[in-house]
C-alpha positions in Angstrom: 224.5 6.8 37.7 225.5 3.2 37.9 229.0 1.9 37.7 230.4 0.1 34.7 230.8 -3.6 35.1 233.8 -4.6 33.0 232.7 -8.3 33.1 229.7 -7.4 30.9 227.3 -9.2 33.4 224.5 -7.8 35.5 222.0 -9.5 37.8 220.0 -10.8 34.8 222.6 -10.9 32.1 221.9 -11.7 28.5 222.8 -15.4 28.9 220.5 -15.8 31.9 217.6 -14.1 30.1 218.1 -16.3 27.1 218.2 -19.4 29.3 215.1 -18.4 31.2 213.3 -17.6 27.9 214.1 -21.1 26.5 212.9 -22.8 29.8 209.7 -20.7 29.8 209.0 -21.5 26.2 209.7 -25.2 26.8 207.3 -25.3 29.8 204.6 -23.5 27.9 205.0 -25.9 24.9 204.9 -28.9 27.2 201.8 -27.6 28.9 200.1 -27.0 25.6 201.0 -30.5 24.5 199.5 -32.0 27.6 196.3 -29.9 27.3 196.1 -30.6 23.6 196.8 -34.4 24.0 194.1 -34.7 26.6 191.5 -32.6 24.9 192.0 -32.6 21.1 189.7 -35.7 20.8 187.2 -34.1 23.1 187.2 -30.9 21.1 186.7 -32.8 17.9 183.8 -34.8 19.4 182.0 -31.6 20.3 181.1 -31.4 16.6 179.2 -34.7 16.9 176.3 -36.2 18.8 177.5 -39.6 20.1 177.9 -42.4 19.9 179.9 -41.8 16.8 179.6 -43.8 13.7 182.1 -46.6 13.0 183.4 -45.1 9.8 183.5 -41.4 10.7 186.9 -39.7 10.4 187.7 -39.6 14.1 186.7 -43.2 14.7 189.0 -44.3 11.8 191.8 -42.4 13.5 191.1 -43.9 16.9 191.0 -47.4 15.4 194.3 -46.7 13.7 195.8 -45.7 17.1 195.2 -49.3 18.3 196.0 -51.1 15.1 199.3 -49.1 14.9 200.4 -51.1 18.0 201.6 -54.3 16.4 202.8 -56.0 19.6 201.8 -55.5 23.2 205.4 -54.6 24.2 205.3 -51.5 21.9 203.1 -49.6 24.3 202.7 -49.0 28.0 199.6 -50.4 29.6 198.3 -47.0 30.6 198.6 -45.8 27.0 196.9 -48.8 25.7 194.1 -48.2 28.2 193.8 -44.6 27.0 193.6 -45.6 23.4 190.9 -48.2 24.2 188.9 -45.7 26.3 189.0 -43.2 23.4 187.6 -45.8 21.0 184.6 -46.5 23.3 182.9 -43.3 22.0 182.6 -45.0 18.6 179.7 -47.3 17.9 180.9 -50.8 17.2 179.9 -52.2 13.9 180.7 -55.6 12.4 182.9 -55.4 9.3 181.4 -58.3 7.3 184.4 -58.5 4.9 186.9 -58.7 7.8 184.7 -61.1 9.8 184.2 -63.5 6.9 187.9 -63.4 6.0 188.9 -64.3 9.6 186.2 -67.0 9.6 187.7 -68.5 6.4 191.2 -68.5 8.0 189.8 -70.4 11.0 187.9 -72.8 8.7 191.1 -73.6 6.8 193.2 -74.1 10.0 190.8 -75.5 12.5 187.3 -76.2 11.2 185.2 -76.1 14.4 182.0 -77.3 12.6 183.7 -80.6 11.8 186.3 -81.0 14.5 185.5 -79.0 17.7 184.3 -82.2 19.5 185.5 -85.8 19.2 182.7 -87.5 17.3 182.0 -90.9 15.8 182.4 -89.3 12.3 185.9 -87.7 12.9 187.2 -90.4 15.3 186.0 -93.9 14.2 186.1 -96.9 16.6 189.5 -98.4 16.6 191.3 -95.1 16.1 194.5 -94.6 18.1 193.9 -91.0 19.2 197.0 -89.0 20.1 196.8 -86.7 23.2 197.1 -83.0 22.8 200.0 -82.5 25.2 201.2 -86.0 25.9 201.9 -86.4 22.2 203.9 -89.6 22.8 200.8 -91.2 24.4 197.8 -92.5 22.5 194.4 -93.8 23.6 192.7 -96.6 21.6 189.1 -95.7 20.9 187.4 -98.9 22.1 183.7 -99.6 21.5 183.0 -98.5 25.1 184.7 -95.1 24.5 183.2 -94.8 21.1 179.7 -95.0 22.5 180.2 -91.8 24.5 180.8 -89.7 21.3 178.0 -88.0 19.4 177.4 -89.2 15.8 178.5 -85.9 14.4 179.1 -82.3 15.3 175.9 -80.8 16.7 176.6 -77.3 15.3 177.2 -75.9 11.8 179.1 -72.9 10.3 177.3 -69.6 11.1 174.4 -71.5 12.7 173.7 -68.8 15.3 173.2 -65.1 14.6 174.4 -63.5 17.8 176.6 -65.3 20.3 177.9 -64.2 23.7 181.2 -65.7 25.1 181.4 -65.0 28.8 184.8 -64.8 30.4 185.1 -64.8 34.2 187.2 -61.7 34.5 186.5 -59.1 37.2 185.8 -56.6 34.4 182.3 -57.9 34.2 181.4 -57.2 37.9 178.9 -54.3 38.3 178.5 -54.3 34.5 174.7 -54.9 34.5 175.2 -56.9 31.3 173.0 -59.9 32.4 170.0 -59.1 30.3 172.1 -58.3 27.3 173.9 -61.6 27.6 170.7 -63.5 28.0 169.3 -62.0 24.8 172.0 -63.7 22.7 171.0 -66.6 20.6 173.8 -68.8 22.0 175.9 -68.4 25.2 179.3 -70.0 25.9 180.7 -70.1 29.5 184.0 -71.2 30.9 184.8 -73.6 33.8 181.4 -73.8 35.5 181.4 -70.2 37.0 178.7 -69.2 39.4 175.5 -67.8 37.8 173.4 -67.5 40.9 171.0 -64.7 41.6 174.0 -62.9 43.3 175.8 -62.6 40.0 173.1 -62.8 37.3 172.5 -59.1 37.0 176.0 -58.9 35.6 176.6 -62.2 33.9 173.0 -63.5 33.2 171.7 -67.1 33.4 171.5 -68.4 29.9 174.0 -71.1 29.0 174.2 -73.3 26.0 177.8 -74.6 26.4 179.8 -74.7 29.6 183.4 -76.0 29.8 184.8 -77.8 32.8 188.5 -78.0 33.5 189.1 -81.5 35.0 191.3 -79.9 37.7 188.1 -78.4 39.1 186.6 -81.9 39.4 189.8 -83.2 41.1 190.2 -80.3 43.6 186.6 -79.4 44.4 184.8 -82.7 44.0 187.5 -85.3 44.9 187.5 -86.8 41.3 183.8 -87.7 41.7 184.8 -90.6 43.9 182.5 -89.3 46.6 181.1 -85.9 45.8 178.8 -86.9 42.9 175.5 -85.4 44.0 177.0 -81.9 44.8 178.7 -81.9 41.4 175.5 -82.9 39.7 173.6 -80.1 41.5 176.2 -77.6 40.3 175.6 -78.7 36.7 171.9 -78.4 37.2 172.4 -74.6 37.6 173.1 -74.5 33.8 169.7 -76.1 33.0 169.9 -77.7 29.5 173.4 -76.6 28.6 175.9 -79.0 27.0 179.1 -79.8 29.0 182.5 -79.9 27.3 185.7 -81.3 28.8 189.3 -81.7 27.5 189.4 -85.4 28.1 192.3 -85.9 25.7 194.4 -83.0 26.8 196.7 -85.4 28.7 196.4 -88.8 30.2 195.4 -87.5 33.7 192.3 -85.8 32.3 190.7 -88.9 30.7 189.3 -90.9 33.5 188.0 -87.8 35.4 186.3 -86.5 32.2 184.7 -89.9 31.5 183.3 -90.0 35.0 181.3 -86.9 34.2 179.7 -88.7 31.3 179.0 -91.8 33.5 177.6 -89.6 36.3 175.2 -87.8 34.0 174.0 -91.1 32.6 173.5 -92.5 36.1 171.4 -89.5 37.2 169.3 -89.7 34.0 170.4 -86.2 32.8 169.5 -85.1 29.3 172.6 -82.9 29.2 175.0 -83.7 26.3 178.6 -84.3 27.4 181.2 -83.6 24.8 185.0 -84.0 24.7 187.2 -81.5 22.8 189.0 -83.1 19.8 192.7 -82.9 20.7 193.6 -82.2 17.1 191.3 -79.2 17.0 192.9 -77.8 20.1 196.4 -78.3 18.7 195.3 -76.5 15.5 193.9 -73.6 17.5 197.2 -73.4 19.6 199.2 -73.3 16.4 196.9 -70.7 14.8 197.2 -68.3 17.7 200.9 -68.9 18.0 201.3 -67.4 14.6 199.2 -64.4 15.7 201.7 -63.8 18.6 199.8 -65.6 21.4 202.4 -68.1 22.6 201.6 -69.9 25.9 201.9 -73.3 27.5 198.1 -73.4 27.3 195.5 -71.1 25.7 192.7 -70.1 28.0 189.3 -71.8 27.8 187.9 -68.4 26.9 190.1 -68.1 23.8 189.2 -71.6 22.7 185.5 -70.9 22.9 185.8 -67.5 21.3 187.7 -69.1 18.4 185.0 -71.7 17.9 182.3 -69.1 18.2 183.8 -67.1 15.4 183.1 -70.0 13.1 179.7 -71.1 14.5 178.2 -67.6 14.9 177.5 -64.7 12.6 178.3 -62.2 15.2 180.4 -62.7 18.4 180.3 -60.6 21.6 182.8 -61.1 24.4 182.0 -60.2 28.0 184.3 -60.6 31.0 187.5 -60.7 29.0 190.3 -58.7 30.5 193.8 -59.6 31.7 194.9 -56.7 33.8 194.6 -55.8 37.5 193.0 -52.5 36.6 190.0 -51.7 34.3 190.5 -49.3 31.4 189.8 -46.4 33.7 192.6 -47.4 36.0 190.5 -48.7 38.8 191.7 -52.0 40.5 189.5 -55.0 39.8 189.4 -58.6 41.0 190.8 -61.3 38.8 187.5 -63.1 38.6 184.0 -61.6 39.1 183.5 -64.0 42.0 187.0 -64.3 43.6 190.5 -62.9 43.3 192.4 -66.2 42.9 195.0 -65.8 40.1 196.1 -68.6 37.7 199.5 -70.2 37.8 202.1 -67.6 36.5 203.5 -68.4 33.1 200.8 -70.9 32.2 198.6 -68.7 30.1 199.4 -65.6 28.0 196.3 -63.6 28.9 197.5 -60.1 28.2 198.4 -61.2 24.6 195.1 -62.9 24.2 193.2 -59.7 25.2 195.5 -57.7 23.0 194.5 -59.9 20.0 190.8 -59.5 20.9 191.2 -55.7 21.0 192.6 -55.8 17.5 189.8 -58.0 16.3 187.3 -55.6 17.9 189.0 -52.7 16.1 188.8 -54.5 12.8 185.1 -55.2 13.3 185.5 -59.0 13.6 184.1 -59.3 17.1 182.8 -57.0 19.9 184.8 -56.8 23.2 182.6 -55.3 25.9 184.5 -53.7 28.8 182.0 -50.9 29.7 178.8 -51.3 31.8 175.8 -52.2 29.6 173.2 -49.5 29.0 
């Protein structure tokens, strides 16, 4: 027989057993939560044959998972990626009510069909045009400058059925989206990116509008003081596309932007050269500031996407991503053609992408981050 222990404890006393039971129960519960959290959507999907319809129960839930995050700081990047990955099993569908409501908002604040470019109609000769950033500076619109403007805006509201806006993000590399992009009715590109045979399988060739940041002309082509032919040859890559420059962003951009127009005329090019209207860009900056995108300068991609939402019935974004990893957690280059990052603090790219994800979720536009079929 054992001896009596007056302390009331044995090797595995009541308190120890209770504590171990609680720990075991906690571990089992945690394990179940992990398994359930990872697999409950998968188990639900086993009842369907994908892709899943936009308005099915699970897709409504997955969209709410993204819309429930009101600001980017509310969620860790990895969690946002997971929510976005989950939503990819749902077929995207345009919500015409939401898309038209957003288009009307843009029409009231910005009105791209009337003010996207500086034209003879919206900026008569003799106007003292105020710069977008150097707001204390104005430029008198002389008869010489006035001649460079188109008579009126070349595009109208909802003129194009399906538009593709191509960002330069590394997310588009190895996407095989080139053919899908080229099938769009109208294609916007940012800052004369390479579209040679090396990249075309991912980004396509078709280009209707391409923007040029004057800093590219300054740094790569010596302000067109010498390297005129190489610059012209680069623009020829985009065939009959129109060229758009922010000539009235600040005083430094004006002469360089005008030189592009003069060069195209000198070489007998039929390409149209347009200059963004600084009041339009200011309106767009204010609009997105109210949506939570506050930056020294919006990206060219956001400006083009904003215009596209007024000019097109349906907008698709490719190459838009602001993180060093893709949604699956794999590292990607900053651009599809190089890994040179922009000046820190100049753009607010994560917030821009976050806004696009919300618009995708609402059915306003379609953000493509997966390889094309």
